[in-house]
TORGUKOL-378153 format. One record per atom (N, C-alpha, C): x, z, y; residue number from 1. Coordinates in pm, whole numbers, plus 50000, padded with zeros to 5 digits. Each point is the difference from the previous one (the first is absolute). Example, Ala and Ser with C-alpha at 12.3 -4.5 7.8 and 13.67 -1.06 7.14 Angstrom:
ATOM    xx    zz    yy  nr
ATOM 51319 50780 49431   1
ATOM 49911 50000 50119   1
ATOM 50090 50000 50120   1
ATOM 49965 49928 50105   2
ATOM 50082 50006 50119   2
ATOM 49923 50073 50109   2
END
This chain:
ATOM    xx    zz    yy  nr
ATOM 43681 81867 45600   1
ATOM 50033 49862 50033   1
ATOM 49945 49905 49896   1
ATOM 50059 50002 49883   2
ATOM 49961 49912 49892   2
ATOM 50024 50071 49868   2
ATOM 49951 49943 49894   3
ATOM 50008 50067 49872   3
ATOM 50142 49996 49947   3
ATOM 50027 50087 49902   4
ATOM 50134 50005 49941   4
ATOM 50034 49873 49926   4
ATOM 49899 49919 49967   5
ATOM 50024 49875 49927   5
ATOM 50041 49886 50093   5
ATOM 49989 50021 50130   6
ATOM 50037 49895 50093   6
ATOM 50151 49979 49999   6
ATOM 50040 49876 50010   7
ATOM 50141 49964 50006   7
ATOM 50045 50010 50145   7
ATOM 50093 50091 50033   8
ATOM 50041 50017 50141   8
ATOM 50051 49871 50062   8
ATOM 50072 49921 49921   9
ATOM 50050 49876 50056   9
ATOM 49887 49903 50033   9
ATOM 49899 49994 49913  10
ATOM 49885 49913 50026  10
ATOM 49927 50043 50127  10
ATOM 49992 50131 50023  11
ATOM 49937 50050 50123  11
ATOM 50083 49959 50121  11
ATOM 50133 50006 49987  12
ATOM 50088 49959 50110  12
ATOM 49985 49851 50030  12
ATOM 49988 49918 49895  13
ATOM 49979 49857 50018  13
ATOM 49867 49976 50073  13
ATOM 49896 50072 49959  14
ATOM 49870 49988 50065  14
ATOM 50009 50040 50147  14
ATOM 50077 50104 50028  15
ATOM 50016 50045 50138  15
ATOM 50062 49892 50087  15
ATOM 50106 49936 49950  16
ATOM 50062 49893 50075  16
ATOM 49906 49881 50015  16
ATOM 49926 49970 49894  17
ATOM 49910 49884 50004  17
ATOM 49895 50015 50109  17
ATOM 49935 50115 50006  18
ATOM 49892 50015 50098  18
ATOM 50058 50010 50141  18
ATOM 50117 50062 50015  19
ATOM 50063 50005 50131  19
ATOM 50033 49859 50049  19
ATOM 50060 49919 49912  20
ATOM 50036 49863 50038  20
ATOM 49877 49917 50033  20
ATOM 49894 50016 49923  21
ATOM 49878 49922 50026  21
ATOM 49937 50041 50133  21
ATOM 50001 50130 50030  22
ATOM 49943 50046 50125  22
ATOM 50076 49941 50120  22
ATOM 50131 50009 49997  23
ATOM 50078 49949 50113  23
ATOM 49992 49848 50010  23
ATOM 49999 49932 49886  24
ATOM 49988 49854 50003  24
ATOM 49867 49958 50060  24
ATOM 49892 50068 49962  25
ATOM 49868 49967 50054  25
ATOM 49993 50032 50149  25
ATOM 50062 50111 50039  26
ATOM 50004 50035 50141  26
ATOM 50075 49894 50080  26
ATOM 50119 49961 49954  27
ATOM 50077 49899 50072  27
ATOM 49921 49869 50011  27
ATOM 49924 49967 49896  28
ATOM 49920 49877 50004  28
ATOM 49889 50008 50103  28
ATOM 49955 50121 50031  29
ATOM 49889 50018 50094  29
ATOM 50045 50001 50145  29
ATOM 50128 50016 50026  30
ATOM 50050 50013 50137  30
ATOM 49978 49870 50076  30
ATOM 49946 50008 50121  31
ATOM 49970 49878 50076  31
ATOM 50124 49915 50025  31
ATOM 49982 49868 50013  32
ATOM 50113 49909 50017  32
ATOM 50092 50036 50116  32
ATOM 49942 50049 50112  33
ATOM 50086 50029 50114  33
ATOM 50097 50114 49971  33
ATOM 49954 50098 49920  34
ATOM 50088 50110 49962  34
ATOM 50098 49955 49891  34
ATOM 49955 49916 49909  35
ATOM 50090 49948 49896  35
ATOM 50116 49925 50064  35
ATOM 49969 49922 50103  36
ATOM 50105 49925 50068  36
ATOM 50092 50091 50081  36
ATOM 49941 50097 50070  37
ATOM 50080 50087 50086  37
ATOM 50098 50086 49921  37
ATOM 49953 50056 49887  38
ATOM 50082 50094 49924  38
ATOM 50062 49941 49874  38
ATOM 49958 49879 49964  39
ATOM 50059 49934 49883  39
ATOM 49951 50053 49867  39
ATOM 49878 50052 49994  40
ATOM 49948 50055 49875  40
ATOM 50004 49896 49889  40
ATOM 50046 50040 49882  41
ATOM 50002 49911 49887  41
ATOM 50020 50077 49870  41
ATOM 49968 49935 49890  42
ATOM 50017 50058 49866  42
ATOM 50067 49895 49913  42
ATOM 50102 50043 49929  43
ATOM 50068 49913 49905  43
ATOM 50009 50072 49866  43
ATOM 50029 49924 49895  44
ATOM 50019 50056 49867  44
ATOM 50138 49961 49949  44
ATOM 50072 50098 49951  45
ATOM 50128 49979 49934  45
ATOM 49994 50073 49867  45
ATOM 50019 49926 49889  46
ATOM 49983 50059 49866  46
ATOM 49861 50063 49996  46
ATOM 49990 50131 49968  47
ATOM 49869 50064 49996  47
ATOM 49973 50082 50125  47
ATOM 50083 49985 50103  48
ATOM 49987 50083 50120  48
ATOM 49921 49929 50110  48
ATOM 49921 50078 50072  49
ATOM 49934 49954 50121  49
ATOM 50088 50038 50119  49
ATOM 50034 49902 50083  50
ATOM 50081 50024 50118  50
ATOM 49911 49993 50123  50
ATOM 49988 50112 50070  51
ATOM 49924 50008 50124  51
ATOM 50097 49978 50115  51
ATOM 49960 49914 50094  52
ATOM 50090 49967 50110  52
ATOM 49926 49996 50132  52
ATOM 50061 50061 50100  53
ATOM 49955 49990 50139  53
ATOM 50125 50016 50086  53
ATOM 50081 49894 50013  54
ATOM 50133 50013 50059  54
ATOM 50002 50047 50145  54
ATOM 49890 49987 50071  55
ATOM 49997 50048 50138  55
ATOM 49955 50145 50011  55
ATOM 49981 50067 49886  56
ATOM 49969 50143 49999  56
ATOM 50116 50069 49929  56
ATOM 50086 50069 50072  57
ATOM 50123 50055 49939  57
ATOM 49975 50128 49922  57
ATOM 49909 49991 49903  58
ATOM 49965 50115 49917  58
ATOM 50000 49956 49854  58
ATOM 50063 50080 49912  59
ATOM 50001 49963 49859  59
ATOM 49862 50008 49937  59
ATOM 49908 50075 50060  60
ATOM 49863 50005 49949  60
ATOM 49941 49860 49988  60
ATOM 50037 49910 50093  61
ATOM 49946 49865 50003  61
ATOM 50098 49897 49943  61
ATOM 50118 50043 49959  62
ATOM 50102 49908 49949  62
ATOM 50063 50062 49876  62
ATOM 49943 49973 49883  63
ATOM 50045 50069 49879  63
ATOM 49947 49930 49875  63
ATOM 50060 50040 49887  64
ATOM 49951 49952 49872  64
ATOM 49908 50104 49937  64
ATOM 49906 49952 49922  65
ATOM 49914 50087 49918  65
ATOM 50000 49942 49859  65
ATOM 50035 50082 49901  66
ATOM 49985 49960 49861  66
ATOM 50119 49934 49935  66
ATOM 50114 49996 50065  67
ATOM 50117 49934 49942  67
ATOM 50043 50071 49872  67
ATOM 50013 49924 49891  68
ATOM 50044 50056 49873  68
ATOM 49895 50082 49927  68
ATOM 49874 49987 50039  69
ATOM 49896 50084 49940  69
ATOM 49926 49931 49886  69
ATOM 49974 49871 50012  70
ATOM 49932 49929 49890  70
ATOM 50095 49905 49928  70
ATOM 50111 49967 50063  71
ATOM 50104 49918 49939  71
ATOM 50135 50061 50036  71
ATOM 50095 50001 49907  72
ATOM 50133 50048 50037  72
ATOM 50059 49912 50111  72
ATOM 50053 50065 50102  73
ATOM 50063 49927 50110  73
ATOM 50144 49966 49963  73
ATOM 50054 49904 50071  74
ATOM 50140 49962 49983  74
ATOM 50072 50018 50132  74
ATOM 50133 49995 49994  75
ATOM 50079 50004 50123  75
ATOM 49964 49882 50089  75
ATOM 49971 49885 49939  76
ATOM 49959 49883 50077  76
ATOM 49868 50025 50072  76
ATOM 49908 50074 49935  77
ATOM 49873 50032 50064  77
ATOM 50023 50086 50124  77
ATOM 50087 50100 49989  78
ATOM 50031 50084 50115  78
ATOM 50059 49917 50113  78
ATOM 50094 49913 49965  79
ATOM 50062 49916 50101  79
ATOM 49897 49907 50064  79
ATOM 49907 49948 49919  80
ATOM 49898 49910 50053  80
ATOM 49907 50073 50096  80
ATOM 49963 50123 49966  81
ATOM 49912 50078 50089  81
ATOM 50070 50027 50132  81
ATOM 50127 50041 49993  82
ATOM 50076 50025 50123  82
ATOM 50006 49874 50085  82
ATOM 50024 49887 49936  83
ATOM 50011 49874 50075  83
ATOM 49869 49966 50072  83
ATOM 49886 50025 49935  84
ATOM 49871 49973 50064  84
ATOM 49987 50083 50128  84
ATOM 50033 50128 49992  85
ATOM 49988 50086 50117  85
ATOM 50099 49959 50109  85
ATOM 50124 49973 49961  86
ATOM 50101 49963 50099  86
ATOM 49963 49868 50067  86
ATOM 49960 49902 49921  87
ATOM 49964 49869 50056  87
ATOM 49881 50010 50094  87
ATOM 49908 50095 49971  88
ATOM 49882 50017 50086  88
ATOM 50032 50080 50126  88
ATOM 50117 50061 50005  89
ATOM 50037 50081 50116  89
ATOM 49948 50141 49995  89
ATOM 49966 50051 49882  90
ATOM 49948 50136 49986  90
ATOM 50115 50100 50012  90
ATOM 49992 50086 50096  91
ATOM 50105 50101 50020  91
ATOM 49937 50123 50065  91
ATOM 49987 50109 49924  92
ATOM 50049 50019 49864  92
ATOM 49899 49951 49895  92
ATOM 50043 50006 49874  93
ATOM 49910 49976 49888  93
ATOM 50039 50096 49888  93
ATOM 49913 50012 49898  94
ATOM 50026 50097 49893  94
ATOM 49971 49938 49864  94
ATOM 50091 50024 49906  95
ATOM 49976 49968 49860  95
ATOM 49963 50130 49930  95
ATOM 49880 50003 49942  96
ATOM 49951 50122 49934  96
ATOM 50040 50000 49853  96
ATOM 50050 50114 49954  97
ATOM 50046 50013 49862  97
ATOM 49970 50141 49953  97
ATOM 49941 50013 49882  98
ATOM 49963 50131 49950  98
ATOM 50040 50022 49857  98
ATOM 49963 50114 49943  99
ATOM 50042 50034 49864  99
ATOM 49941 49909 49893  99
ATOM 49893 49927 50031 100
ATOM 49942 49909 49901 100
ATOM 50039 49855 50026 100
ATOM 50078 49975 50104 101
ATOM 50047 49864 50026 101
ATOM 50103 49964 49894 101
ATOM 49993 49876 49954 102
ATOM 50090 49958 49891 102
ATOM 50083 49878 50043 102
ATOM 50124 49993 49950 103
ATOM 50066 50098 49912 103
ATOM 50072 50107 50082 103
ATOM 50017 50116 49940 104
ATOM 50071 50108 50068 104
ATOM 50144 49961 50033 104
ATOM 50054 49907 49925 105
ATOM 50139 49957 50022 105
ATOM 50020 49931 50134 105
ATOM 49889 49962 50069 106
ATOM 50014 49936 50131 106
ATOM 50026 50100 50112 106
ATOM 49980 50129 49972 107
ATOM 50020 50100 50105 107
ATOM 50140 49993 50062 107
ATOM 50108 49986 49922 108
ATOM 50132 49987 50063 108
ATOM 50012 49877 50091 108
ATOM 49928 49892 49964 109
ATOM 50001 49880 50084 109
ATOM 49937 50031 50136 109
ATOM 49889 50075 50000 110
ATOM 49936 50040 50124 110
ATOM 50092 50092 50081 110
ATOM 50067 50091 49930 111
ATOM 50093 50090 50068 111
ATOM 50109 49921 50072 111
ATOM 50047 49895 49934 112
ATOM 50106 49918 50060 112
ATOM 49948 49917 50117 112
ATOM 49874 49952 49988 113
ATOM 49943 49919 50107 113
ATOM 49971 50083 50124 113
ATOM 49957 50125 49978 114
ATOM 49961 50088 50111 114
ATOM 50076 50132 49983 114
ATOM 50125 50005 50045 115
ATOM 50088 50112 49965 115
ATOM 49982 50127 50083 115
ATOM 49908 50001 50097 116
ATOM 49983 50119 50084 116
ATOM 49886 50085 49948 116
ATOM 50027 50113 49934 117
ATOM 49892 50082 49942 117
ATOM 49899 50048 50104 117
ATOM 50044 50021 50124 118
ATOM 49908 50049 50102 118
ATOM 49890 49899 50030 118
ATOM 50023 49874 49965 119
ATOM 49901 49895 50024 119
ATOM 49919 49971 49875 119
ATOM 49964 50106 49929 120
ATOM 49921 49986 49878 120
ATOM 49885 50101 50002 120
ATOM 49902 49981 50087 121
ATOM 49888 50094 50003 121
ATOM 49921 49995 49870 121
ATOM 49935 50109 49969 122
ATOM 49920 50011 49878 122
ATOM 49853 50005 50036 122
ATOM 49920 49926 49925 123
ATOM 49855 50002 50016 123
ATOM 49937 50064 49876 123
ATOM 49902 50083 50022 124
ATOM 49924 50059 49890 124
ATOM 49876 49914 49976 124
ATOM 49986 49949 49878 125
ATOM 49881 49925 49961 125
ATOM 49906 50098 49931 125
ATOM 49875 50006 50048 126
ATOM 49907 50105 49960 126
ATOM 49876 49942 49931 126
ATOM 49940 50080 49911 127
ATOM 49878 49958 49930 127
ATOM 49911 50120 49978 127
ATOM 49871 49975 49995 128
ATOM 49903 50101 49959 128
ATOM 49889 49932 49923 128
ATOM 49924 50082 49925 129
ATOM 49889 49949 49923 129
ATOM 49868 50024 50069 129
ATOM 49897 50029 49920 130
ATOM 49863 50001 50053 130
ATOM 49943 50141 50018 130
ATOM 50085 50101 49997 131
ATOM 49951 50135 50030 131
ATOM 49961 50005 50147 131
ATOM 49876 50038 50032 132
ATOM 49958 50000 50141 132
ATOM 50085 50095 50084 132
ATOM 50042 49956 50119 133
ATOM 50081 50087 50085 133
ATOM 49914 50104 50072 133
ATOM 50061 50109 50038 134
ATOM 49931 50102 50077 134
ATOM 49985 49954 50144 134
ATOM 49895 50048 50064 135
ATOM 49976 49966 50140 135
ATOM 50101 50073 50088 135
ATOM 50069 49929 50088 136
ATOM 50096 50065 50089 136
ATOM 49931 50064 50120 136
ATOM 50068 50092 50062 137
ATOM 49949 50061 50123 137
ATOM 50045 49916 50118 137
ATOM 49906 49945 50075 138
ATOM 50034 49917 50114 138
ATOM 49882 49993 50095 138
ATOM 50028 49993 50130 139
ATOM 49893 49980 50097 139
ATOM 49992 49854 50044 139
ATOM 50075 49912 49933 140
ATOM 49991 49857 50024 140
ATOM 49906 49937 49897 140
ATOM 49922 49902 50044 141
ATOM 49910 49930 49910 141
ATOM 50067 49874 49948 141
ATOM 49975 49967 49873 142
ATOM 50049 49876 49941 142
ATOM 49880 49910 49975 142
ATOM 50004 49880 50056 143
ATOM 49887 49907 49986 143
ATOM 50052 49864 49956 143
ATOM 49918 49926 49923 144
ATOM 50038 49861 49970 144
ATOM 50002 49919 50129 144
ATOM 50095 49911 50011 145
ATOM 50011 49917 50119 145
ATOM 49892 49893 49999 145
ATOM 49927 49989 50111 146
ATOM 49907 49889 50018 146
ATOM 50053 49912 50112 146
ATOM 49925 49897 50034 147
ATOM 50049 49904 50099 147
ATOM 50033 50066 50133 147
ATOM 49925 50102 50036 148
ATOM 50022 50063 50129 148
ATOM 50128 50082 50005 148
ATOM 50057 50033 49882 149
ATOM 50117 50086 49995 149
ATOM 50127 49928 49958 149
ATOM 49989 49872 49963 150
ATOM 50116 49929 49945 150
ATOM 50119 50002 50096 150
ATOM 49978 49957 50121 151
ATOM 50110 49991 50096 151
ATOM 50060 50134 50032 151
ATOM 49916 50101 50021 152
ATOM 50051 50133 50033 152
ATOM 50081 50059 49885 152
ATOM 49952 49979 49878 153
ATOM 50070 50054 49883 153
ATOM 50134 49929 49981 153
ATOM 50000 49870 50016 154
ATOM 50123 49921 49991 154
ATOM 50104 50054 50099 154
ATOM 49961 50019 50124 155
ATOM 50094 50047 50102 155
ATOM 50046 50142 49972 155
ATOM 49908 50085 49954 156
ATOM 50036 50140 49973 156
ATOM 50103 50009 49888 156
ATOM 49982 49922 49893 157
ATOM 50096 50004 49890 157
ATOM 50137 49950 50046 157
ATOM 50001 49888 50073 158
ATOM 50127 49946 50048 158
ATOM 50073 50101 50089 158
ATOM 49929 50062 50092 159
ATOM 50061 50098 50089 159
ATOM 50044 50125 49924 159
ATOM 49920 50042 49902 160
ATOM 50036 50118 49921 160
ATOM 50127 49976 49920 160
ATOM 50027 49874 49963 161
ATOM 50120 49966 49926 161
ATOM 50119 49975 50093 161
ATOM 49979 50018 50129 162
ATOM 50108 49977 50095 162
ATOM 50029 49854 50023 162
ATOM 49904 49913 49971 163
ATOM 50020 49855 50013 163
ATOM 49880 49936 50070 163
ATOM 49975 50037 50126 164
ATOM 49882 49944 50069 164
ATOM 50002 49849 50009 164
ATOM 50119 49939 49992 165
ATOM 50011 49854 50006 165
ATOM 49936 49932 49880 165
ATOM 49971 50079 49893 166
ATOM 49937 49944 49881 166
ATOM 49847 50003 50005 166
ATOM 49945 50051 50109 167
ATOM 49854 50000 50013 167
ATOM 49948 49857 49988 167
ATOM 49903 49982 49913 168
ATOM 49943 49868 49976 168
ATOM 50025 49947 49860 168
ATOM 50095 50058 49927 169
ATOM 50028 49947 49867 169
ATOM 49921 50070 49890 169
ATOM 49937 50114 50033 170
ATOM 49920 50070 49900 170
ATOM 49853 49961 50006 170
ATOM 49952 49966 50117 171
ATOM 49857 49973 50017 171
ATOM 49946 49896 49903 171
ATOM 50074 49892 49967 172
ATOM 49945 49899 49909 172
ATOM 49964 50053 49861 172
ATOM 50055 50114 49961 173
ATOM 49968 50054 49869 173
ATOM 49853 50039 49990 173
ATOM 49935 50022 50113 174
ATOM 49857 50035 49999 174
ATOM 49918 49893 49928 174
ATOM 50045 49876 50006 175
ATOM 49925 49889 49940 175
ATOM 50051 49961 49861 175
ATOM 50101 50069 49949 176
ATOM 50052 49968 49868 176
ATOM 49920 50074 49894 176
ATOM 49965 49934 49888 177
ATOM 49905 50059 49906 177
ATOM 50048 50124 49927 177
ATOM 50130 50018 49980 178
ATOM 50048 50114 49921 178
ATOM 50049 50116 50086 178
ATOM 49980 49988 50130 179
ATOM 50051 50102 50092 179
ATOM 49888 50084 50059 179
ATOM 50031 50126 50025 180
ATOM 49911 50089 50073 180
ATOM 50083 50073 50106 180
ATOM 49952 49999 50123 181
ATOM 50068 50068 50110 181
ATOM 49920 50123 50041 181
ATOM 50073 50102 50043 182
ATOM 49940 50128 50038 182
ATOM 50054 50042 50136 182
ATOM 49914 50063 50079 183
ATOM 50039 50053 50129 183
ATOM 49990 50151 49999 183
ATOM 50098 50066 50061 184
ATOM 49994 50144 50025 184
ATOM 49949 50018 50142 184
ATOM 49897 50080 50014 185
ATOM 49931 50012 50128 185
ATOM 50007 50144 50053 185
ATOM 50029 50010 50128 186
ATOM 49984 50127 50073 186
ATOM 49886 49977 50097 186
ATOM 49881 50044 49963 187
ATOM 49882 49964 50077 187
ATOM 49976 49851 49986 187
ATOM 50000 49929 50114 188
ATOM 49981 49855 49998 188
ATOM 50130 49923 50016 188
ATOM 50112 50070 49992 189
ATOM 50130 49937 50022 189
ATOM 50070 49976 49866 189
ATOM 50047 49878 49978 190
ATOM 50078 49969 49881 190
ATOM 50143 50051 50021 190
ATOM 50044 50090 49913 191
ATOM 50132 50061 50016 191
ATOM 50095 49967 49884 191
ATOM 49955 49917 49908 192
ATOM 50083 49963 49886 192
ATOM 49921 49915 49903 192
ATOM 50063 49968 49889 193
ATOM 49930 49919 49901 193
ATOM 50087 49978 49877 193
ATOM 49946 49926 49905 194
ATOM 50070 49976 49874 194
ATOM 49929 49888 49925 194
ATOM 50067 49951 49893 195
ATOM 49946 49890 49922 195
ATOM 50000 50034 49851 195
ATOM 49905 49941 49930 196
ATOM 49987 50009 49854 196
ATOM 49991 49858 49947 196
ATOM 50082 49969 49897 197
ATOM 49998 49870 49934 197
ATOM 49958 50020 49855 197
ATOM 49900 49926 49956 198
ATOM 49948 50009 49864 198
ATOM 50042 49876 49922 198
ATOM 50050 50023 49879 199
ATOM 50049 49889 49917 199
ATOM 49966 50031 49854 199
ATOM 49880 49959 49956 200
ATOM 49956 50033 49864 200
ATOM 49983 50150 49986 200
ATOM 50064 50057 49898 201
ATOM 49987 50144 49982 201
ATOM 50117 50077 50064 201
ATOM 50072 49933 50089 202
ATOM 50105 50065 50078 202
ATOM 49961 50000 50147 202
ATOM 50055 50096 50074 203
ATOM 49979 50006 50144 203
ATOM 50131 50040 50066 203
ATOM 50014 49960 50126 204
ATOM 50121 50032 50077 204
ATOM 49960 50052 50136 204
ATOM 50066 50107 50042 205
ATOM 49977 50058 50132 205
ATOM 50118 49972 50089 205
ATOM 49974 49954 50122 206
ATOM 50111 49972 50091 206
ATOM 49957 49997 50145 206
ATOM 50099 49984 50086 207
ATOM 49980 49976 50143 207
ATOM 49931 50114 50072 207
ATOM 50015 50121 49953 208
ATOM 49932 50113 50062 208
ATOM 50079 50052 50118 208
ATOM 49929 50041 50103 209
ATOM 50066 50060 50115 209
ATOM 49901 50069 50090 209
ATOM 50044 50110 50062 210
ATOM 49922 50073 50098 210
ATOM 50087 50016 50125 210
ATOM 49943 49977 50115 211
ATOM 50075 50010 50125 211
ATOM 50064 50138 50014 211
ATOM 50122 50007 50053 212
ATOM 50073 50128 50003 212
ATOM 49923 50116 50059 212
ATOM 49926 49976 50107 213
ATOM 49929 50109 50066 213
ATOM 49881 50053 49921 213
ATOM 49964 49932 49891 214
ATOM 49886 50044 49918 214
ATOM 50044 50045 49861 214
ATOM 50128 50014 49978 215
ATOM 50049 50043 49870 215
ATOM 49985 50150 49982 215
ATOM 50025 50044 49876 216
ATOM 49987 50141 49960 216
ATOM 49854 50048 50011 216
ATOM 49908 49906 49983 217
ATOM 49857 50034 50000 217
ATOM 49934 49951 49871 217
ATOM 50080 49967 49901 218
ATOM 49945 49959 49870 218
ATOM 49959 49855 49991 218
ATOM 50036 49919 50099 219
ATOM 49957 49861 50000 219
ATOM 50059 49918 49887 219
ATOM 50130 50016 49975 220
ATOM 50063 49924 49892 220
ATOM 49942 50037 49864 220
ATOM 49978 50130 49978 221
ATOM 49940 50042 49873 221
ATOM 49859 49944 49985 221
ATOM 49925 50004 50108 222
ATOM 49863 49949 49994 222
ATOM 49996 49850 49974 222
ATOM 50090 49926 50063 223
ATOM 50007 49856 49973 223
ATOM 50034 49973 49854 223
ATOM 50091 50079 49945 224
ATOM 50040 49980 49862 224
ATOM 49887 50035 49904 224
ATOM 49936 50113 50023 225
ATOM 49893 50043 49911 225
ATOM 49885 49901 50000 225
ATOM 49962 49949 50118 226
ATOM 49888 49905 50004 226
ATOM 50034 49872 49924 226
ATOM 50123 49953 50014 227
ATOM 50039 49878 49929 227
ATOM 50006 50024 49849 227
ATOM 50048 50116 49959 228
ATOM 50003 50033 49857 228
ATOM 49858 50000 49944 228
ATOM 49910 50066 50069 229
ATOM 49861 50007 49954 229
ATOM 49938 49861 49988 229
ATOM 50023 49917 50100 230
ATOM 49942 49866 49998 230
ATOM 50064 49913 49892 230
ATOM 50129 50017 49976 231
ATOM 50066 49925 49893 231
ATOM 49944 50038 49864 231
ATOM 49979 50129 49979 232
ATOM 49941 50047 49874 232
ATOM 49860 49944 49983 232
ATOM 49921 50005 50106 233
ATOM 49864 49946 49995 233
ATOM 50000 49851 49968 233
ATOM 50101 49929 50049 234
ATOM 50009 49856 49977 234
ATOM 50051 49967 49860 234
ATOM 50040 50100 49922 235
ATOM 50041 49976 49863 235
ATOM 50150 50004 49974 235
ATOM 50077 50040 50100 236
ATOM 50145 50007 49979 236
ATOM 50034 50111 49902 236
ATOM 50089 49970 49907 237
ATOM 50047 50100 49903 237
ATOM 50130 50065 50046 237
ATOM 50079 49924 50074 238
ATOM 50123 50054 50056 238
ATOM 50008 49961 50148 238
ATOM 50050 50092 50080 239
ATOM 50013 49979 50144 239
ATOM 50147 50022 50034 239
ATOM 50058 49903 50071 240
ATOM 50143 50002 50029 240
ATOM 50026 50007 50150 240
ATOM 50113 50057 50033 241
ATOM 50050 49997 50137 241
ATOM 50148 50030 49995 241
ATOM 50066 50000 50114 242
ATOM 50142 50029 50004 242
ATOM 50038 50051 50138 242
ATOM 50116 50065 50006 243
ATOM 50051 50048 50127 243
ATOM 50151 50018 49987 243
ATOM 50067 50009 50114 244
ATOM 50143 50027 49994 244
ATOM 50021 50142 49949 244
ATOM 50109 50017 49928 245
ATOM 50026 50127 49933 245
ATOM 50108 50078 50075 245
ATOM 49971 50124 50038 246
ATOM 50099 50077 50076 246
ATOM 50117 50042 49913 246
ATOM 50113 50019 50065 247
ATOM 50117 50049 49928 247
ATOM 49987 50149 49969 247
ATOM 49914 50070 50074 248
ATOM 49977 50142 49977 248
ATOM 49854 50023 49966 248
ATOM 49975 50086 49903 249
ATOM 49862 50027 49957 249
ATOM 49918 50054 50117 249
ATOM 49879 49949 50010 250
ATOM 49906 50051 50100 250
ATOM 50018 49943 50138 250
ATOM 50089 49899 50016 251
ATOM 50031 49948 50132 251
ATOM 49913 49882 50041 251
ATOM 49909 49956 49916 252
ATOM 49917 49884 50031 252
ATOM 49853 50037 49991 252
ATOM 49932 50015 50115 253
ATOM 49858 50036 49998 253
ATOM 49914 49901 49923 253
ATOM 50036 49870 50004 254
ATOM 49923 49899 49930 254
ATOM 50005 50023 49849 254
ATOM 50119 50026 49948 255
ATOM 50015 50026 49857 255
ATOM 49927 50128 49961 255
ATOM 50012 50103 50082 256
ATOM 49930 50126 49971 256
ATOM 49849 49980 49998 256
ATOM 49952 49919 50093 257
ATOM 49856 49974 50007 257
ATOM 49952 49926 49876 257
ATOM 50079 49903 49953 258
ATOM 49963 49927 49878 258
ATOM 49990 50095 49881 258
ATOM 50096 50089 49989 259
ATOM 49998 50094 49888 259
ATOM 49880 50093 50008 259
ATOM 49964 50042 50120 260
ATOM 49881 50085 50015 260
ATOM 49874 49925 49960 260
ATOM 50001 49868 50014 261
ATOM 49883 49919 49966 261
ATOM 50003 49953 49854 261
ATOM 50090 50057 49920 262
ATOM 49999 49972 49857 262
ATOM 50092 49891 49953 262
ATOM 50083 49946 50088 263
ATOM 50094 49896 49958 263
ATOM 50122 50062 49933 263
ATOM 50054 49928 49902 264
ATOM 50123 50039 49934 264
ATOM 50100 49885 50013 264
ATOM 50127 50036 50001 265
ATOM 50104 49898 50014 265
ATOM 50023 49928 49868 265
ATOM 49998 49866 50006 266
ATOM 50036 49919 49884 266
ATOM 50151 49988 49990 266
ATOM 50061 49971 50113 267
ATOM 50144 49976 50002 267
ATOM 50049 50005 50144 267
ATOM 50130 50010 50013 268
ATOM 50067 49981 50129 268
ATOM 50066 49863 49998 268
ATOM 49970 49922 50101 269
ATOM 50047 49862 50007 269
ATOM 50105 49990 50111 269
ATOM 50120 49962 49966 270
ATOM 50107 49987 50098 270
ATOM 49990 49866 50072 270
ATOM 50016 50003 50131 271
ATOM 50003 49878 50080 271
ATOM 50143 49977 50047 271
ATOM 50059 49893 49948 272
ATOM 50135 49961 50041 272
ATOM 49987 49911 50124 272
ATOM 50059 50045 50109 273
ATOM 49973 49940 50131 273
ATOM 50106 49898 50038 273
ATOM 49953 49878 50040 274
ATOM 50086 49898 50060 274
ATOM 49990 50011 50151 274
ATOM 50072 49923 50083 275
ATOM 50035 49862 49968 275
ATOM 50129 49984 49921 275
ATOM 50012 49883 49942 276
ATOM 50121 49963 49926 276
ATOM 50022 49852 50024 276
ATOM 50121 49964 50025 277
ATOM 50029 49859 50027 277
ATOM 49971 49916 49878 277
ATOM 49957 49878 50022 278
ATOM 49967 49909 49890 278
ATOM 50126 49953 49928 278
END
């Protein structure tokens, strides 16, 4: 992953920074008609980035990134973040808190605000360095998205994520300077895709998906390996991604795939789930 001289907390801060920048840039690229329909927006509270899409009832699109990571948070900051989500009509939403979030003394305040332990999913934040990944075994081809594939790739990713209504919000990334889109192909058919975001010497992998009927053919591994290789070629020193963390070892194919591709876990980040009355 990184050298023994690296500060784990600094790596965690970098992970949140690039994740927040990727999502903020993506939200900025979403066409006005989708921004209006789903309410996409980004706010800042203290040092946290608040992602909001109140018409999409998923915490993936309604959550904080980076709270308490570069500045110690206060109870007022937590209350302010909750108020932003509640006022926007986000339900559910998530406040992310991890072992490097400061101060640790705020954890009891979060426990009191969100008292149901079952509503605290854990996310694994992952990182890898510049060791080239091994080629996976797959009969699917991975190709950079060109103009002829933008729409098909956008629809395939949305459908693979179980959210076909979101088709149209990924395609604009094709024209953004720091983004690279990839299509997974079965012959001439687009069956999945993924995105790579470059930010200086950091990179972020996200939005990957393969249609259910084409899974278990190495497509996800191939999408990951191609993005890793291209990030390294572009000069990235660290590559970040994340996924939900299973309660039982080995229960998440996405996490297992990341580990096979050389990613290591930085931390487990707890998501405290609202809604909560203002």
